[in-house]
N, C-alpha and C positions, 0 to 999 in steps of 0.2 A: 553178793555182788549185784550191781545194777545191770540193766540191759546195755549200758555203754561199753561194758567189758566183754559181752558175748561175742565170740568169733574173733577176738583180737589176740594177737600173739604177744609174747613178752617183749619181743623186739620193738613192737609198736609203742610201748610205754616205758621201757627201761631208760636209765641214764647211762649213756655210753662213756667210754674212756675213764674208768675209775682210777683213782690215785693209788699207786703201788709203792711199797717199800721192800727192801731186802730184809731177810730174817735177822740180820745183824744190826739193823737200824735201832737206835735207842728210842725209848718212848718219848723222850723230850723232843727229838726230831720229828717223830710221828705226830705229836701234838702240834708242833709248829706247822706242819703240812696241813693238818686238819683246820687250824686257824686260818692259814693263808688261802685255802681253797673253800672255806666256809662249809666244811663237811663234818660228819660225825664219825667217820671211820676211814681206814686205809686197808687195802689188800696187802697181805704178806706173801712174798714170793721167794722161792729158792731158784734163782735163774729165771726161767720162764714158767716154772711150775708153781701153781697156786698152792699154798700150804695153810692159809688161814686168813684171819682178819683181826684187826685191833680196832676197838671202838673207844670212843671217849669214856664210856663207862668202865672199860678195862683199865684205862689210865687212872681214873678216880679210885678204883679199888686198889691199885698198886700204891698210890700216894697215901690212901687211908691206912694201908698196912705198914706205913712208914718205911717203904722201900724207895730208893732213889731212882726216879724215872730216867736219870742220866746214865744209869748203869744197867738198867733192865732193858733187854732187847726184845723186839717184836716177836722173834721166833720162840721166846719163852712162853708166849700166850697162845700158841697154835696147837695145843694138844686136844682140842675139841673136834668132834666129828664135823667134817666139811660137807655141807649140803649145798648143791648147786641146781640150777635149772638150765634148760637149753633155750636158746633165743627163739626157736620156732615153736616152743610149747605154747599152749593156750594159757591165757592169763588166769583162768580158773584153776589150772594145775598149780601155779605159783601161790594163789590164795589158799588152796587146800593144804599145801605143804607148810605155809606160814602158820595157819591155824593149828594144824596137827602138832607142829613142833614148837609152837610159841615163839616164832621168829618175826622180826620186823623188816628183814632185808635178806636178799639172796644174791649170790654171784650168778651172773649169766654167762654161759659158756657156749662156744661154737667150735667144733673140731678140736676139743681138748684145750681151747684157748679162752681165757676170760676176756669178754668184750664189753661187759657192763655190769650193772647192779640194778636190781628191782627192789623197790621198797613198798611197804604197805601203803604209803602215801601215793606212790605211782599208780597202784591198783585202784585206789579209791578217790582219786582227784575228782572233785565235783560231786561226791557222794557223802553219805554219813554212816557207813557201816562201822561196827565196833572193831578196833584193832585187836590182834591176838594179844593175850596176856604175855608180857615179856619184861624181864628186868635186865636183859642183855647178858645175863650170866647163866641162862638156861643152856642145856646141852645143845650142840649144833652151832652152826655159824650162819648168820644172816648179816645183811649190810645195809648201810644207808650212805647216800652221797649228799645228804642234807642234814643239818643239825637237828631238824624236826622229825627226821625219818628214822 
């Protein structure tokens, strides 16, 4: 990480107000939301409780497996370990977690409530560090609020 990130909190660089869907939302509807908001993922919730994330890569894998995204629901894709960071954590902590777990995005929580998402692009804006190796199918959950993140 460059000196621009030293002493900064995740809250300083995260994207707030992530798009959420209920666990029963079909992947077709999740894909529409991603398209309409220009994002690459949606958070999956059960009421107010965060249970996972669905990425555009997840939807591609479902379609490639010849499953109907109109019948597959978001909750079916949330069996991975959920990894989050706190809004007041240092950005270096988010970078460390992303590198160790090969993630490109992480949900940001405050008082057990999701308030945003931090992506590798958020951490490195204006820099040239290498992103963590990730095919978005690796264990763990990370997030993006942008198609490029």
